[in-house]
N, C-alpha and C positions, 0 to 999 in steps of 0.2 A: 173767663174764669167762673166757677161756681163759688158758693160761699165758703166751702170747706178750703178750697184753694187760696182765696183770699186770706183766710186765717192763717194758713201755712206761711204766706209771704210777709205778714207782719210778725209772726213769731220768729222769723228767720233772723231778724235783727236784734233781738233780745240778748242782754248780756249774760242770761242765765243759760243752762243747758237744758234743752228741750227736745223730746222726742213723741211720736205718736204710733200706736199699733192698732191693727185690726183686732178688736177684743175677741172675736171668734176663732182667729187663726194664730194670733200672736206674731203675725208678720209685720215688719217694720214698714210704715207708710211714710214717715216723715222724720227727718233729723234736722234740726237748724244748723246754721253755719258753724256756731261755736262748738256744738257737739260733733259735728263732722270733722272738724279741726282736731279736736283732742284724740279722736280715734285714727287720724291720718287717712280720712276718706275725702273724695273728691265730691262726691254727690250721693243722694240716697239711691241712685241707680246702681251703685257699687255694690250695694247688700240687697238688691231686688230679690224678693222672694224668701229672704232669710228671716229666721225668728229673732224676736228682741234679745232673748237669752243667748243666741248663738254669737250675736254682734257685741252686745254690751257687757255680757259676763264671760264670752268665749266659753261657753258650756254647750253641752250636747243635750242636756235635759232642762226643762223648765225650772225657773227659780222657785226654791221652797217658800220664799217670803213674798210671792206674788199675791197682790191684793186686788185682783180683777173682780172678785166676787162681792166686794165691799164698795165698789164704785158706783156712783149714781150722778146724773147731771144736776149741776147746780151746787155741788158740794165737794170740797177737797178733802182727801185723806193725807195726813201729815206724818211723815216718819223719817228716821235717820238711818244712814247706811254707809259704811266704808266700802268703797269700790276698790278692789285691789288691782284690777285691770288698769285703771288710770290713776291709782294711788292717791285718791281724794276722799275725804269724809264729807258727805253730802246730806244736807237737808232737802228732803223730796216732798213734793205736792203733787197728788195724783187726782185727776177728775175723769168724768166720762162726758163725750159729746156724741150727738147723733146727726149724720148727714140728712137734712130734710129731703134731699132728692132720692138718694139711694136707700135711705134707713139704716145704713151701716153705722155701727157703733165703734168709737175710737177712744182708747185710753190715751190721755195725754199727761206726760209727766214733766214737771218742771223742777229743776234742781239747782241748788246754789252751793257752791264750794265754801264750806265753813271750817276748813282745815286749819286756818289761823284763828287760834282761840281769841286773841285779844280783839279781833274785829268782828266776832260774832254777832253781838248784840246789835250792831248797826246793820250787818247783812240780814239778820233775821227780821228786822223791822222792815227793811226795803222789801224783802221776800213776802212779808204779810201784806204790805201795800200792793205788790204785783198780782198776789193771788186774787184780791178783790177785783182788781182790773180785768184779769183775765177771765174770772168767773162771769162778771157781768157782761164783758164785751162778747164773750162766746155766746151767751144766752140770747142777747138780743141781736147779734149779727146773724145768728142761724134762724131767726124767726122772720126776717125780711124776705121779700119776694125777688130782689135783683142784687147782683153783685155790686152794682153802683152804690146802692143804699147800705150794703155791708160795709163798704170802704168808708162812707160817710160816718157811720156808727162808730167804727174801730178809730177813726181820727178823733172824734169826740172823746172816746174813752182814753186814748193816748194823751191827749192835751191834758185831761183832768188828773191822770195819774201823775204827770210830769208837772202839774201846777203851771201849765202853759196857758198863754192867752190865744194862740193860734197854731194850728196844724194844718199843712197843706202839702199837695203833691204837685210835682211839675213833671211835664214829659216834653220830650223832644218833638217838634212838629216837623213837617216836610221840608221846611226851609233851614232846619238845623238850629232854629231858636226854641226857646222855652216857654211853654204855656203852662199856667196854673189851672189844672183840671179838677181838683177837688180841694175843698177849704172848709174847715171848722174854726169858729171863733167863739171866744168866751162871751158872756153877756156883757153889753156895752162896748166890746171891741168891734169897730167897724170893718167890714169885709173888704178885702183888697183883690178878690179873684178878677174882677172886670178890669182892673188896673194892671194886671200881672200877665198879660198876653203878649205873645210874640216878642218876648225879651231878646235883646242882642245877645249873641252866644258868649261874648266876653264877660258879661256879669257874672256867670257861674263857671267860667273856664277853670279857675283855679280850684274849685271844689270837684270838678270832673276829674282832675289829675289826682287828687286825694282819693276819690273813690276808686280809681284804677289801681291804686296800691293796696287795695282791701280795706281802707280805713274810713272813718266817718268824721264828720266835722263837729267839733264842739267849741263854741266860742263864748266864754262867760261875759265878756264886754265887748261889744263891736267896736268901741274906741281903739281896742288893740290892732284892729285892721284897717284903720284909717289910711295909712301910708301903703301898707303892704298890698292890699286889695281895695282900691278906691272905688272901682265900678260897684262892687257888691256892698260896700259900706254905704254909698249914697242909696243904693236900692233898699237896703234895710232900715237906714235913717229915715227914710221917707214914710216907712210904715210904722214908725216909732217903735221899733224892736231894739231891745237892749242886749238881749243875749239869745242864743239859737243853737239847736242840734240839727244837723242835716245828715241823711244816710241814704244810700242808694237802693232802689227797688227795681228789678229787673222783670220784664215781661216778654216771654218768646211768642205770645200769642199773635202778635202783629205780623211776625215772619210767616206763622202758619197761615193766617188770613190773607196774606199776600198771595202765597202760592194757591190757596183755595180760590181766589178770585181768577187765577190764571187757569183753572181747571183741575188742579191737583187735588184729589181726595185723599187726605192722609188717613193712615191706620196705624195704631200703636202696637209695636211688637217688643215686649220686654222692655218697655220705657223708651224705645227708639221709634221715630216716625219713618214711614215708608209711604210711597204712592200705593194707592190701592191695586193698582196694576202690577206692582212688584217689579216694575221696570224703572231702573235709576235713569235711563235714557230719556224718560218722561220729563224729568226736571230739566234737562238740557233742551228738549223739544219745545216746551212751554215758554222758556226764556227767549229761545230764538224766535218763535212765533210772535211774541210780544214786541221784540225788537223791530221786526218787519211791520208789525201792525202799526207802530208809532212813526214809521217812516224814516228810521235810522239808516243812513248810508253805510252799508255793510261791505267791506272788501276782503276777501279771504285769499289765501295762497300768496300773501306778501310778506316778506320778511323785513323788520326795521334793523339796519345796520349801524345807524348813528343818529344823534340828537345834539343840535346846537340851539342856543338861545341867542338871539340878536334882535335889537330894537323892540324888545318886549314881546316878541313872537318867536315861535319854535320853528327850526328847520329840520325836517325828518328826512334822513337818506334811507331809501327803501330799494328792495329788489326790482321795483317797477317805477323808479324815479324819485324825485324830490316832492315833498309836500311842506306847505307852510300853514300852521295852525296857530290858534291862541292859546289854547291849554292842552296839556297831554297828561293822560292818566296812564302810568306803568301798571299793568297787572298781568304780567307774562308768566306768572306761576313760578315754580321752583325748578329744581333739577330732577325731582321725582318723576317716575313714569313717564319718561321722555317719549315713548310711543304714542302719548296723547298731544305732542307738540311742545311739551314743557321742557325745553333744552338748556334752560339757565341763561339764556341771552339777556334777559332783563337785568341781571346783575351787572353786565358790562355796560349797558346804557345808563344805569344809575350811577356807576363809577365816572362815566363821561362827564356827568353833571355835578361831580363833586361829592357824591355820597359814599359814606363808609359801609362796607358789607361785613356783618358779623359772619364768622365761618359758617358756610352751608354744609350740613351733614344730614345723612339719611335718618329718618325718624318713622315711627309706626311701621317697624320692620322686625324680622326675625333675627336671633343672635347666634352666632357660630361659637361654639365651645369646644374645648379640648377633651379628647377622650375617644377611644375607638369604640366605647361601649354604646355610644349613640346609634351606630349602625345596628346594633342589636335591639334596641327599642323604637326604632324608627316606625312611625305610623301609630304609635300609642297616643290615645286622648285620656286625659284624667282631670278631675276637678281638683284644683290644688291653689297654692299661693306662691308667687315668685318675689324674692326679695333681691334687691340689687345693692351690692357693697362696693364702694369705691374707696380704694386704699384702706380697706378694713372698716369704713364707716358706712352705716345704712343710709341709702340715698333715696329709694324709692321702692314701693310694695303695691302689688295688685293681686287680685284673686279671680279665678274663674276657670275656664277650660284650657289647660295646658296641652299643647300639641309638640310631641317630641319627634325630632326629625334625624336623618342620618348625620347632619352637621351640627345639631343643637337644639334649640327651643324656639317655639313658636306659639301663635295663639293670642288672642286678645289681650290677656294679661302681660304678655311679653311685649307686644306692641306699645301698651301703655307706659312701660318704663324704658323703652328702647332709647329715647332721646337722651336719657341721663348716661347710658352706656355708650352712645355715639359721641357725646361731648368728651366723656373721660378718657375714651379710647384716642380720640384726636389729641387729646393732652398728654398722651402715654402714660395714663395711670393704670394701676392694676384694678380689674373689674372682675367681680365674681357673682354669678347669679345662684341663689340658694332656693331650691325647690322645696315646698312643704306640701306632701300629698294627703295630709289629714290636718288642715289648718284649724278645724273646729275643736281639736284636741290638744292639750298640752303634751309635752314630752312625757311626763309622769303618767298622764291619763293613757297614752299610747302604750307605755310598758304594762299597764294594768290589762289593757285590751288584749295585748299579744299574750300575756302570761295566762289569762283566763282562756283564750283561744287555744293555747297549747295543752292546757290541762283538761279541757272538754274532750279533746280528740288526741290523746297521746300516742295513738297508733299510726297517726299520719305521718307522712315523710316531710321533710323540709320543703321539697319540691311541690307538695300538695298544701301546704301550710296557708298560702295566701289565696287559694282558689275561692273565687266569689267575693274576695275583697279588693285585690289589685290585679291588674293585667299580669299574665303569666310571664310576659317579656321583662317587665319591671321586676317582678319577684326573682326571676333567674339572675338578673344583674346585681341585685341587693345580696343575694346568697354568695355570689362570686366575689363581691367586695368584702363580704364580712367573713369570708372563707369558711363558711358552713356547708358541708357536704350536702348534696340534695337528698342523698339517701338517709340522712340523719333522722332519727324520729322525734317528733315534736315533744314526747314525754322526756326526752334526754336533753332538752334545751337547758342551758345554764342561764344564770342571770346576765352573764357577759354577753351571751348570744342575743338575748332579749334587748339588752342595752344597745348593742351594735345595729341591730334591726330597727329599732325605734329611732336612732339617730339617721338611718338611711332613709326612712319615712319623713322625718321631720326636717332634716337638714342635708339634703342631697345637694352638695356643692359642685358647681360646674364653672371654673374659669372662663370668662369670655375674651375672645381674640379679635373678633370683628363683627361687624353688623352686615345684614344684606346689602346689596349694591342699591344705587339710585333706581335702577331699572325695577327692582323689586320692593322698594319702598313706597308706602302710600303717601307720605309727604316729607319735607325736609324741615329741620330746625336751622335757625339762622336766617340771615337776610338782610335787607336794607335796615340800618340802625334806626329804631324807634324814636331815639332822642332828637333825630334830625326830622322829624314828622310832626305836624300839629294834630294831635288825636281828634280835635273837634272837627276839623275839616279834611284830614288826610292830605293837606297841602305841605309841600316840602317847606321847611324852615330855611332852606339854603336857596332855592330857586323859586321864586314866585310863579304860579301858574302851572307848576308841576305837582301832580297828584299821584298817590299809591294806593293799590288795594290788593287784597289777597295774599296769597302764600309768599309773593315776592318779599314782603315785609318779615322782620324778624318777630313772628308771631305764630305759634304752634299750639295745638291742644291734642287731648287724648281722642281716641276713637268715640264715635257715637253722634256724629254730625256737627260737632263744634267747629272743625276746621272749615266745613261749608257754610256754617252760619257766620264766621268770621269774613269768609270771601264776600257773602251777600251783604252783610252790614257794612264792611269797609267799602265795598263798591257803591252802595246806596250813599253813603256819606261823601265819598270822593265825587261822584257823580252830581249829586245835589249841589256841592260846593263849586265844582267847576262850571256847572250851568248858569250859576247865580253870580259868578265872578265878573 
């Protein structure tokens, strides 16, 4: 991580709304978790390349109140604004920082919700305190030569603004234990970093459960946890800690470094990482090479038909006879893409050992919709937004390139929401996908756009109206649905015509009847119930010595490498735990 990336990580957990833009291009480069949540986004990658006003204001033009020309490093510009998109009255603080490596300048805006008038004074004071912290921390952190020093500086400022005596960072080591890797202490407070190495996993186990729920730990008085969390209580008591706040910080660099050591040179493409060779098989190849280098006994072409545990050992029935082993890791994959060998047999093995299976359904797949018109628009690709409604309620949204097929809708945005459709259809609920082909415009703005377009060239026919704006196949379907004859002149369009066309563009509704099959799905949702697995070790809570990893478990994610990351991370934890058992 460079200094700027370290800054983003620490801003990520602030309770205020924070974003940053490239001051030259207005492109969003960072949004913290709280701001992503209020806008219904998963990560900054969802709006990669988009302008700040396109995302935050849902506008196609720059904000008239933009104050970029007034910003300078080391000072904040304060103002107030009502944001109609999120329906909040905000106090805003803007400043400028410069990346010492790239010399790029960034606008950082921190905002606090002051909609509740009665609590404004308290929040405003808190905000002013936060301004001072951020200002000084940014200035000092960006002036040092290493990310390690940047982290130490931010820990110091974080400790001061919170009136704390100690701030530190813990990281999981290779043995699944916790190491204190960075620490700041106030004057007169003895350091504990040397005494906080290789901590047993049970000390922080409860906290990790809380982090998995997207929450943080706040304990005003540790005496409250004496009975509920005795291991952590004794750990904190020994350090003379009376109150504490703990929050998670995630670092993907370790995964990248691991594959780099195996020979994979990564390259970034639109926020996603690929091998420099552009061969996905390279990942499989280097992992296979490493397994053989380490002398692992690898046996292929063998199917496991049964598992039993007797006398603290496991008996495996296979197509090549029986095996007796001390530990077993089930990582059989799901039912998706069976051509790769993922046939779902792992679920039967898990059931044999008493585990519950959450219904397994296709995910990251295309959706089949009703309507013969899809045959007419098959092959069309268009930038847009897809919203999924289950029983009339908005359930999921994503934006990107939509692909229209003869049977329905596809493309990355559709894949991202498909798990919700799959689950709802399994429960026999009504599912409707609504396509928005101009998501950056409101309905009223689309009406204005279409009316101006018609007035500029009234001699054009309805068939020619959308040329250069939308694909002709889409235009033909919209005209058919709105019952506007293709020969009709644009100058003769009525307000009702404009209204109907606007709704076609903004709310093209398509009832969903099914998903693509397991053969065509990238992953599955569902699997072994996570409540029956210890997340710290991936060991079964029901059968000691049995571990799980990968897609067999009821864990799934959106496109972008997240499912692979889960496979590697869970495999690492399961392997380490099984080896040390």
